[in-house]
Biopython code that builds the backbone (N, CA, C, O; Angstrom):
import numpy as np
from Bio.PDB.StructureBuilder import StructureBuilder

atoms = [
    (1, "MET", "N", (0.849, -1.170, 0.000)),
    (1, "MET", "CA", (0.000, 0.000, 0.000)),
    (1, "MET", "C", (0.898, 1.237, 0.000)),
    (1, "MET", "O", (1.911, 1.274, 0.698)),
    (2, "ASN", "N", (0.531, 2.224, -0.766)),
    (2, "ASN", "CA", (1.236, 3.503, -0.785)),
    (2, "ASN", "C", (0.361, 4.568, -0.145)),
    (2, "ASN", "O", (-0.837, 4.648, -0.414)),
    (3, "VAL", "N", (0.977, 5.390, 0.713)),
    (3, "VAL", "CA", (0.253, 6.478, 1.374)),
    (3, "VAL", "C", (0.924, 7.789, 0.980)),
    (3, "VAL", "O", (2.095, 8.021, 1.280)),
    (4, "GLU", "N", (0.156, 8.638, 0.302)),
    (4, "GLU", "CA", (0.675, 9.944, -0.118)),
    (4, "GLU", "C", (0.811, 10.848, 1.113)),
    (4, "GLU", "O", (0.015, 10.762, 2.048)),
    (5, "TYR", "N", (1.821, 11.707, 1.099)),
    (5, "TYR", "CA", (2.038, 12.641, 2.210)),
    (5, "TYR", "C", (0.983, 13.735, 2.197)),
    (5, "TYR", "O", (0.661, 14.293, 1.148)),
    (6, "GLN", "N", (0.452, 14.032, 3.368)),
    (6, "GLN", "CA", (-0.525, 15.088, 3.519)),
    (6, "GLN", "C", (0.112, 16.373, 4.058)),
    (6, "GLN", "O", (-0.337, 17.475, 3.742)),
    (7, "LYS", "N", (1.160, 16.221, 4.873)),
    (7, "LYS", "CA", (1.777, 17.372, 5.526)),
    (7, "LYS", "C", (3.252, 17.532, 5.182)),
    (7, "LYS", "O", (3.742, 18.656, 5.074)),
    (8, "ALA", "N", (3.953, 16.441, 5.012)),
    (8, "ALA", "CA", (5.394, 16.487, 4.764)),
    (8, "ALA", "C", (5.683, 16.937, 3.335)),
    (8, "ALA", "O", (4.937, 16.630, 2.405)),
    (9, "ALA", "N", (6.779, 17.667, 3.184)),
    (9, "ALA", "CA", (7.169, 18.158, 1.872)),
    (9, "ALA", "C", (7.944, 17.116, 1.069)),
    (9, "ALA", "O", (7.960, 17.150, -0.161)),
    (10, "ASN", "N", (8.590, 16.184, 1.788)),
    (10, "ASN", "CA", (9.399, 15.177, 1.089)),
    (10, "ASN", "C", (9.591, 13.949, 1.994)),
    (10, "ASN", "O", (9.123, 13.923, 3.132)),
    (11, "GLY", "N", (10.269, 12.962, 1.478)),
    (11, "GLY", "CA", (10.477, 11.717, 2.214)),
    (11, "GLY", "C", (11.286, 11.888, 3.473)),
    (11, "GLY", "O", (11.007, 11.239, 4.481)),
    (12, "GLU", "N", (12.281, 12.748, 3.436)),
    (12, "GLU", "CA", (13.132, 12.982, 4.611)),
    (12, "GLU", "C", (12.304, 13.555, 5.761)),
    (12, "GLU", "O", (12.410, 13.097, 6.899)),
    (13, "GLU", "N", (11.492, 14.546, 5.461)),
    (13, "GLU", "CA", (10.644, 15.166, 6.484)),
    (13, "GLU", "C", (9.614, 14.152, 7.014)),
    (13, "GLU", "O", (9.373, 14.086, 8.219)),
    (14, "ALA", "N", (9.023, 13.381, 6.128)),
    (14, "ALA", "CA", (8.041, 12.376, 6.536)),
    (14, "ALA", "C", (8.681, 11.302, 7.411)),
    (14, "ALA", "O", (8.103, 10.896, 8.419)),
    (15, "TYR", "N", (9.868, 10.844, 7.033)),
    (15, "TYR", "CA", (10.584, 9.830, 7.815)),
    (15, "TYR", "C", (10.883, 10.345, 9.219)),
    (15, "TYR", "O", (10.657, 9.639, 10.202)),
    (16, "ASN", "N", (11.389, 11.572, 9.317)),
    (16, "ASN", "CA", (11.724, 12.140, 10.623)),
    (16, "ASN", "C", (10.490, 12.317, 11.500)),
    (16, "ASN", "O", (10.550, 12.090, 12.709)),
    (17, "THR", "N", (9.380, 12.717, 10.904)),
    (17, "THR", "CA", (8.135, 12.868, 11.658)),
    (17, "THR", "C", (7.658, 11.511, 12.167)),
    (17, "THR", "O", (7.273, 11.382, 13.329)),
    (18, "ALA", "N", (7.683, 10.506, 11.302)),
    (18, "ALA", "CA", (7.257, 9.161, 11.711)),
    (18, "ALA", "C", (8.172, 8.604, 12.788)),
    (18, "ALA", "O", (7.709, 7.948, 13.721)),
    (19, "LYS", "N", (9.453, 8.859, 12.666)),
    (19, "LYS", "CA", (10.430, 8.375, 13.643)),
    (19, "LYS", "C", (10.154, 8.970, 15.032)),
    (19, "LYS", "O", (10.316, 8.292, 16.046)),
    (20, "GLU", "N", (9.741, 10.227, 15.068)),
    (20, "GLU", "CA", (9.385, 10.872, 16.335)),
    (20, "GLU", "C", (8.136, 10.248, 16.953)),
    (20, "GLU", "O", (8.027, 10.156, 18.176)),
    (21, "GLN", "N", (7.199, 9.821, 16.114)),
    (21, "GLN", "CA", (5.921, 9.275, 16.587)),
    (21, "GLN", "C", (6.031, 7.829, 17.074)),
    (21, "GLN", "O", (5.339, 7.435, 18.012)),
    (22, "ILE", "N", (6.887, 7.051, 16.446)),
    (22, "ILE", "CA", (6.985, 5.624, 16.757)),
    (22, "ILE", "C", (8.015, 5.422, 17.854)),
    (22, "ILE", "O", (9.203, 5.228, 17.596)),
    (23, "THR", "N", (7.530, 5.473, 19.072)),
    (23, "THR", "CA", (8.366, 5.301, 20.253)),
    (23, "THR", "C", (8.021, 3.961, 20.904)),
    (23, "THR", "O", (6.981, 3.377, 20.598)),
    (24, "PRO", "N", (8.880, 3.469, 21.796)),
    (24, "PRO", "CA", (8.538, 2.227, 22.514)),
    (24, "PRO", "C", (7.206, 2.331, 23.257)),
    (24, "PRO", "O", (6.456, 1.357, 23.325)),
    (25, "GLU", "N", (6.915, 3.492, 23.807)),
    (25, "GLU", "CA", (5.644, 3.701, 24.509)),
    (25, "GLU", "C", (4.463, 3.590, 23.557)),
    (25, "GLU", "O", (3.420, 3.044, 23.915)),
    (26, "TYR", "N", (4.628, 4.108, 22.347)),
    (26, "TYR", "CA", (3.567, 4.043, 21.349)),
    (26, "TYR", "C", (3.292, 2.598, 20.951)),
    (26, "TYR", "O", (2.135, 2.196, 20.831)),
    (27, "VAL", "N", (4.342, 1.824, 20.748)),
    (27, "VAL", "CA", (4.194, 0.415, 20.362)),
    (27, "VAL", "C", (3.546, -0.374, 21.496)),
    (27, "VAL", "O", (2.699, -1.229, 21.238)),
    (28, "GLN", "N", (3.924, -0.107, 22.743)),
    (28, "GLN", "CA", (3.354, -0.809, 23.898)),
    (28, "GLN", "C", (1.862, -0.552, 24.033)),
    (28, "GLN", "O", (1.134, -1.391, 24.564)),
    (29, "LYS", "N", (1.406, 0.585, 23.563)),
    (29, "LYS", "CA", (-0.007, 0.935, 23.637)),
    (29, "LYS", "C", (-0.891, -0.107, 22.957)),
    (29, "LYS", "O", (-2.058, -0.265, 23.313)),
    (30, "PHE", "N", (-0.334, -0.812, 21.981)),
    (30, "PHE", "CA", (-1.096, -1.816, 21.240)),
    (30, "PHE", "C", (-0.992, -3.204, 21.860)),
    (30, "PHE", "O", (-1.589, -4.153, 21.352)),
    (31, "GLY", "N", (-0.244, -3.332, 22.946)),
    (31, "GLY", "CA", (-0.124, -4.621, 23.617)),
    (31, "GLY", "C", (0.644, -5.642, 22.791)),
    (31, "GLY", "O", (0.417, -6.845, 22.917)),
    (32, "VAL", "N", (1.552, -5.166, 21.948)),
    (32, "VAL", "CA", (2.322, -6.041, 21.063)),
    (32, "VAL", "C", (3.807, -5.833, 21.353)),
    (32, "VAL", "O", (4.279, -4.699, 21.444)),
    (33, "LYS", "N", (4.527, -6.928, 21.495)),
    (33, "LYS", "CA", (5.974, -6.821, 21.630)),
    (33, "LYS", "C", (6.569, -6.767, 20.235)),
    (33, "LYS", "O", (6.338, -7.652, 19.411)),
    (34, "ALA", "N", (7.335, -5.719, 19.983)),
    (34, "ALA", "CA", (7.914, -5.554, 18.651)),
    (34, "ALA", "C", (9.299, -4.939, 18.762)),
    (34, "ALA", "O", (9.554, -4.084, 19.610)),
    (35, "ASP", "N", (10.177, -5.388, 17.896)),
    (35, "ASP", "CA", (11.488, -4.767, 17.742)),
    (35, "ASP", "C", (11.372, -3.780, 16.597)),
    (35, "ASP", "O", (11.043, -4.155, 15.471)),
    (36, "VAL", "N", (11.642, -2.520, 16.890)),
    (36, "VAL", "CA", (11.533, -1.470, 15.883)),
    (36, "VAL", "C", (12.938, -1.003, 15.515)),
    (36, "VAL", "O", (13.733, -0.644, 16.384)),
    (37, "ASP", "N", (13.231, -1.012, 14.222)),
    (37, "ASP", "CA", (14.538, -0.579, 13.721)),
    (37, "ASP", "C", (14.353, 0.593, 12.779)),
    (37, "ASP", "O", (13.419, 0.630, 11.977)),
    (38, "PHE", "N", (15.265, 1.552, 12.891)),
    (38, "PHE", "CA", (15.248, 2.735, 12.040)),
    (38, "PHE", "C", (16.497, 2.738, 11.168)),
    (38, "PHE", "O", (17.613, 2.633, 11.676)),
    (39, "ASP", "N", (16.310, 2.858, 9.863)),
    (39, "ASP", "CA", (17.412, 2.941, 8.914)),
    (39, "ASP", "C", (17.412, 4.355, 8.351)),
    (39, "ASP", "O", (16.699, 4.651, 7.392)),
    (40, "ASP", "N", (18.217, 5.227, 8.955)),
    (40, "ASP", "CA", (18.237, 6.629, 8.557)),
    (40, "ASP", "C", (18.717, 6.825, 7.119)),
    (40, "ASP", "O", (18.196, 7.683, 6.407)),
    (41, "SER", "N", (19.695, 6.048, 6.691)),
    (41, "SER", "CA", (20.223, 6.229, 5.336)),
    (41, "SER", "C", (19.212, 5.799, 4.270)),
    (41, "SER", "O", (19.155, 6.397, 3.196)),
    (42, "GLY", "N", (18.417, 4.770, 4.560)),
    (42, "GLY", "CA", (17.422, 4.295, 3.601)),
    (42, "GLY", "C", (16.032, 4.822, 3.841)),
    (42, "GLY", "O", (15.103, 4.483, 3.108)),
    (43, "LYS", "N", (15.870, 5.663, 4.875)),
    (43, "LYS", "CA", (14.560, 6.203, 5.270)),
    (43, "LYS", "C", (13.537, 5.078, 5.384)),
    (43, "LYS", "O", (12.485, 5.100, 4.744)),
    (44, "LYS", "N", (13.878, 4.083, 6.226)),
    (44, "LYS", "CA", (13.041, 2.900, 6.381)),
    (44, "LYS", "C", (12.854, 2.597, 7.863)),
    (44, "LYS", "O", (13.792, 2.680, 8.657)),
    (45, "ILE", "N", (11.616, 2.243, 8.216)),
    (45, "ILE", "CA", (11.290, 1.829, 9.581)),
    (45, "ILE", "C", (10.750, 0.408, 9.489)),
    (45, "ILE", "O", (9.844, 0.131, 8.703)),
    (46, "SER", "N", (11.308, -0.486, 10.293)),
    (46, "SER", "CA", (10.873, -1.884, 10.312)),
    (46, "SER", "C", (10.468, -2.257, 11.722)),
    (46, "SER", "O", (11.143, -1.900, 12.688)),
    (47, "ALA", "N", (9.367, -2.976, 11.837)),
    (47, "ALA", "CA", (8.903, -3.491, 13.116)),
    (47, "ALA", "C", (8.633, -4.981, 12.951)),
    (47, "ALA", "O", (7.936, -5.401, 12.027)),
    (48, "THR", "N", (9.194, -5.767, 13.856)),
    (48, "THR", "CA", (9.029, -7.215, 13.793)),
    (48, "THR", "C", (8.592, -7.716, 15.160)),
    (48, "THR", "O", (9.147, -7.326, 16.187)),
    (49, "GLY", "N", (7.601, -8.574, 15.157)),
    (49, "GLY", "CA", (7.107, -9.175, 16.389)),
    (49, "GLY", "C", (6.603, -10.569, 16.096)),
    (49, "GLY", "O", (6.746, -11.072, 14.982)),
    (50, "LYS", "N", (6.020, -11.184, 17.090)),
    (50, "LYS", "CA", (5.517, -12.543, 16.917)),
    (50, "LYS", "C", (4.355, -12.533, 15.919)),
    (50, "LYS", "O", (3.271, -12.026, 16.208)),
    (51, "GLY", "N", (4.607, -13.098, 14.758)),
    (51, "GLY", "CA", (3.553, -13.225, 13.758)),
    (51, "GLY", "C", (3.406, -12.073, 12.792)),
    (51, "GLY", "O", (2.486, -12.079, 11.975)),
    (52, "PHE", "N", (4.291, -11.074, 12.856)),
    (52, "PHE", "CA", (4.157, -9.973, 11.901)),
    (52, "PHE", "C", (5.491, -9.298, 11.606)),
    (52, "PHE", "O", (6.427, -9.329, 12.405)),
    (53, "THR", "N", (5.536, -8.691, 10.429)),
    (53, "THR", "CA", (6.640, -7.828, 10.027)),
    (53, "THR", "C", (6.028, -6.636, 9.292)),
    (53, "THR", "O", (5.220, -6.803, 8.379)),
    (54, "LEU", "N", (6.420, -5.449, 9.700)),
    (54, "LEU", "CA", (5.926, -4.219, 9.091)),
    (54, "LEU", "C", (7.117, -3.420, 8.597)),
    (54, "LEU", "O", (8.073, -3.202, 9.342)),
    (55, "ASN", "N", (7.066, -2.982, 7.347)),
    (55, "ASN", "CA", (8.101, -2.126, 6.780)),
    (55, "ASN", "C", (7.464, -0.862, 6.236)),
    (55, "ASN", "O", (6.476, -0.913, 5.502)),
    (56, "LEU", "N", (8.037, 0.266, 6.601)),
    (56, "LEU", "CA", (7.628, 1.565, 6.075)),
    (56, "LEU", "C", (8.839, 2.156, 5.376)),
    (56, "LEU", "O", (9.875, 2.377, 6.004)),
    (57, "VAL", "N", (8.716, 2.411, 4.084)),
    (57, "VAL", "CA", (9.809, 2.999, 3.316)),
    (57, "VAL", "C", (9.320, 4.343, 2.787)),
    (57, "VAL", "O", (8.277, 4.428, 2.139)),
    (58, "PHE", "N", (10.088, 5.387, 3.074)),
    (58, "PHE", "CA", (9.679, 6.748, 2.738)),
    (58, "PHE", "C", (10.371, 7.214, 1.465)),
    (58, "PHE", "O", (11.597, 7.302, 1.406)),
    (59, "TYR", "N", (9.562, 7.514, 0.441)),
    (59, "TYR", "CA", (10.037, 8.017, -0.839)),
    (59, "TYR", "C", (9.735, 9.507, -0.920)),
    (59, "TYR", "O", (9.238, 10.091, 0.043)),
    (60, "ASP", "N", (10.031, 10.128, -2.063)),
    (60, "ASP", "CA", (9.870, 11.582, -2.206)),
    (60, "ASP", "C", (8.457, 12.069, -1.915)),
    (60, "ASP", "O", (8.286, 13.097, -1.259)),
    (61, "ASN", "N", (7.425, 11.341, -2.396)),
    (61, "ASN", "CA", (6.060, 11.853, -2.218)),
    (61, "ASN", "C", (5.091, 10.847, -1.612)),
    (61, "ASN", "O", (3.895, 11.125, -1.519)),
    (62, "HIS", "N", (5.591, 9.673, -1.196)),
    (62, "HIS", "CA", (4.707, 8.700, -0.568)),
    (62, "HIS", "C", (5.500, 7.731, 0.322)),
    (62, "HIS", "O", (6.725, 7.636, 0.241)),
    (63, "CYS", "N", (4.766, 7.033, 1.157)),
    (63, "CYS", "CA", (5.333, 6.002, 2.028)),
    (63, "CYS", "C", (4.785, 4.659, 1.565)),
    (63, "CYS", "O", (3.575, 4.488, 1.416)),
    (64, "LYS", "N", (5.684, 3.711, 1.340)),
    (64, "LYS", "CA", (5.263, 2.363, 0.961)),
    (64, "LYS", "C", (5.143, 1.546, 2.236)),
    (64, "LYS", "O", (6.095, 1.439, 3.008)),
    (65, "VAL", "N", (3.967, 0.973, 2.451)),
    (65, "VAL", "CA", (3.684, 0.164, 3.633)),
    (65, "VAL", "C", (3.591, -1.292, 3.207)),
    (65, "VAL", "O", (2.811, -1.645, 2.322)),
    (66, "ASP", "N", (4.395, -2.131, 3.847)),
    (66, "ASP", "CA", (4.377, -3.561, 3.558)),
    (66, "ASP", "C", (4.161, -4.291, 4.883)),
    (66, "ASP", "O", (4.983, -4.193, 5.794)),
    (67, "LEU", "N", (3.062, -5.014, 4.983)),
    (67, "LEU", "CA", (2.711, -5.732, 6.200)),
    (67, "LEU", "C", (2.573, -7.211, 5.904)),
    (67, "LEU", "O", (1.788, -7.614, 5.045)),
    (68, "ASP", "N", (3.340, -8.016, 6.620)),
    (68, "ASP", "CA", (3.274, -9.464, 6.482)),
    (68, "ASP", "C", (2.789, -10.030, 7.811)),
    (68, "ASP", "O", (3.420, -9.828, 8.849)),
    (69, "LEU", "N", (1.663, -10.742, 7.770)),
    (69, "LEU", "CA", (1.085, -11.313, 8.985)),
    (69, "LEU", "C", (1.078, -12.836, 8.909)),
    (69, "LEU", "O", (0.976, -13.424, 7.833)),
    (70, "SER", "N", (1.189, -13.450, 10.068)),
    (70, "SER", "CA", (1.096, -14.902, 10.123)),
    (70, "SER", "C", (-0.325, -15.336, 9.766)),
    (70, "SER", "O", (-1.247, -14.521, 9.730)),
    (71, "PHE", "N", (-0.479, -16.604, 9.510)),
    (71, "PHE", "CA", (-1.774, -17.153, 9.121)),
    (71, "PHE", "C", (-2.865, -16.787, 10.127)),
    (71, "PHE", "O", (-3.980, -16.440, 9.737)),
    (72, "MET", "N", (-2.549, -16.863, 11.407)),
    (72, "MET", "CA", (-3.545, -16.596, 12.450)),
    (72, "MET", "C", (-3.957, -15.121, 12.501)),
    (72, "MET", "O", (-5.068, -14.800, 12.922)),
    (73, "LEU", "N", (-3.072, -14.238, 12.077)),
    (73, "LEU", "CA", (-3.369, -12.804, 12.149)),
    (73, "LEU", "C", (-3.924, -12.219, 10.852)),
    (73, "LEU", "O", (-4.380, -11.076, 10.839)),
    (74, "ARG", "N", (-3.894, -12.980, 9.772)),
    (74, "ARG", "CA", (-4.333, -12.460, 8.460)),
    (74, "ARG", "C", (-5.746, -11.886, 8.451)),
    (74, "ARG", "O", (-5.987, -10.914, 7.736)),
    (75, "PRO", "N", (-6.690, -12.437, 9.210)),
    (75, "PRO", "CA", (-8.028, -11.831, 9.192)),
    (75, "PRO", "C", (-8.045, -10.369, 9.648)),
    (75, "PRO", "O", (-8.998, -9.644, 9.361)),
    (76, "PHE", "N", (-7.004, -9.934, 10.354)),
    (76, "PHE", "CA", (-6.948, -8.568, 10.866)),
    (76, "PHE", "C", (-6.173, -7.619, 9.956)),
    (76, "PHE", "O", (-6.036, -6.438, 10.277)),
    (77, "LYS", "N", (-5.663, -8.115, 8.827)),
    (77, "LYS", "CA", (-4.790, -7.312, 7.974)),
    (77, "LYS", "C", (-5.459, -6.031, 7.506)),
    (77, "LYS", "O", (-4.843, -4.966, 7.564)),
    (78, "GLY", "N", (-6.693, -6.102, 7.047)),
    (78, "GLY", "CA", (-7.393, -4.911, 6.576)),
    (78, "GLY", "C", (-7.528, -3.855, 7.650)),
    (78, "GLY", "O", (-7.314, -2.669, 7.399)),
    (79, "LYS", "N", (-7.879, -4.280, 8.833)),
    (79, "LYS", "CA", (-8.061, -3.353, 9.955)),
    (79, "LYS", "C", (-6.726, -2.717, 10.359)),
    (79, "LYS", "O", (-6.659, -1.520, 10.639)),
    (80, "VAL", "N", (-5.671, -3.531, 10.385)),
    (80, "VAL", "CA", (-4.354, -3.023, 10.751)),
    (80, "VAL", "C", (-3.862, -2.025, 9.711)),
    (80, "VAL", "O", (-3.370, -0.953, 10.064)),
    (81, "LEU", "N", (-3.991, -2.367, 8.436)),
    (81, "LEU", "CA", (-3.563, -1.450, 7.377)),
    (81, "LEU", "C", (-4.364, -0.149, 7.399)),
    (81, "LEU", "O", (-3.818, 0.926, 7.151)),
    (82, "GLU", "N", (-5.630, -0.248, 7.691)),
    (82, "GLU", "CA", (-6.477, 0.940, 7.797)),
    (82, "GLU", "C", (-5.967, 1.854, 8.912)),
    (82, "GLU", "O", (-5.912, 3.071, 8.739)),
    (83, "GLY", "N", (-5.599, 1.279, 10.039)),
    (83, "GLY", "CA", (-5.075, 2.062, 11.160)),
    (83, "GLY", "C", (-3.743, 2.708, 10.830)),
    (83, "GLY", "O", (-3.510, 3.866, 11.173)),
    (84, "ILE", "N", (-2.864, 1.964, 10.164)),
    (84, "ILE", "CA", (-1.564, 2.505, 9.774)),
    (84, "ILE", "C", (-1.744, 3.651, 8.785)),
    (84, "ILE", "O", (-1.109, 4.697, 8.918)),
    (85, "GLU", "N", (-2.606, 3.453, 7.797)),
    (85, "GLU", "CA", (-2.854, 4.494, 6.802)),
    (85, "GLU", "C", (-3.403, 5.758, 7.466)),
    (85, "GLU", "O", (-2.976, 6.866, 7.140)),
    (86, "SER", "N", (-4.333, 5.597, 8.381)),
    (86, "SER", "CA", (-4.924, 6.736, 9.070)),
    (86, "SER", "C", (-3.872, 7.499, 9.871)),
    (86, "SER", "O", (-3.829, 8.729, 9.839)),
    (87, "LYS", "N", (-3.036, 6.770, 10.580)),
    (87, "LYS", "CA", (-1.986, 7.401, 11.396)),
    (87, "LYS", "C", (-0.989, 8.140, 10.511)),
    (87, "LYS", "O", (-0.583, 9.256, 10.833)),
    (88, "LEU", "N", (-0.593, 7.527, 9.403)),
    (88, "LEU", "CA", (0.360, 8.181, 8.500)),
    (88, "LEU", "C", (-0.245, 9.451, 7.907)),
    (88, "LEU", "O", (0.415, 10.489, 7.863)),
    (89, "LYS", "N", (-1.487, 9.376, 7.453)),
    (89, "LYS", "CA", (-2.127, 10.543, 6.850)),
    (89, "LYS", "C", (-2.275, 11.692, 7.868)),
    (89, "LYS", "O", (-2.176, 12.866, 7.511)),
    (90, "ARG", "N", (-2.508, 11.335, 9.114)),
    (90, "ARG", "CA", (-2.702, 12.349, 10.149)),
    (90, "ARG", "C", (-1.393, 13.077, 10.479)),
    (90, "ARG", "O", (-1.410, 14.255, 10.837)),
    (91, "HIS", "N", (-0.252, 12.371, 10.358)),
    (91, "HIS", "CA", (1.008, 12.977, 10.797)),
    (91, "HIS", "C", (1.986, 13.325, 9.685)),
    (91, "HIS", "O", (2.784, 14.250, 9.839)),
    (92, "VAL", "N", (1.944, 12.611, 8.578)),
    (92, "VAL", "CA", (2.906, 12.917, 7.508)),
    (92, "VAL", "C", (2.153, 13.297, 6.245)),
    (92, "VAL", "O", (2.772, 13.592, 5.223)),
]
sb = StructureBuilder()
sb.init_structure("model")
sb.init_model(0)
sb.init_chain("A")
sb.init_seg("    ")
for serial, (resi, resn, name, xyz) in enumerate(atoms, 1):
    if name == "N":
        sb.init_residue(resn, " ", resi, " ")
    sb.init_atom(name, np.array(xyz, "f"), 0.0, 1.0, " ", f" {name:<3s}", serial, name[0])
structure = sb.get_structure()
């Protein structure tokens, strides 16, 4: 899924804004244990936990969202992607 930037002027600005928002406290709010990695040179944020992998890659005018869920979590994919898209549109 691609999410166009609503507020950010470019990928660098969008990446930095998202990086500020995605804190350990924010991730804990969802009751999910996840390892979050930030790749500043590639403008990429990756989150991995039990049964899922999420990658956010920030380009010049959009963010590419890639979500891989385990078989047991697949029924929730639409809802999760909807939440991610909403959060990205609200902040970047």
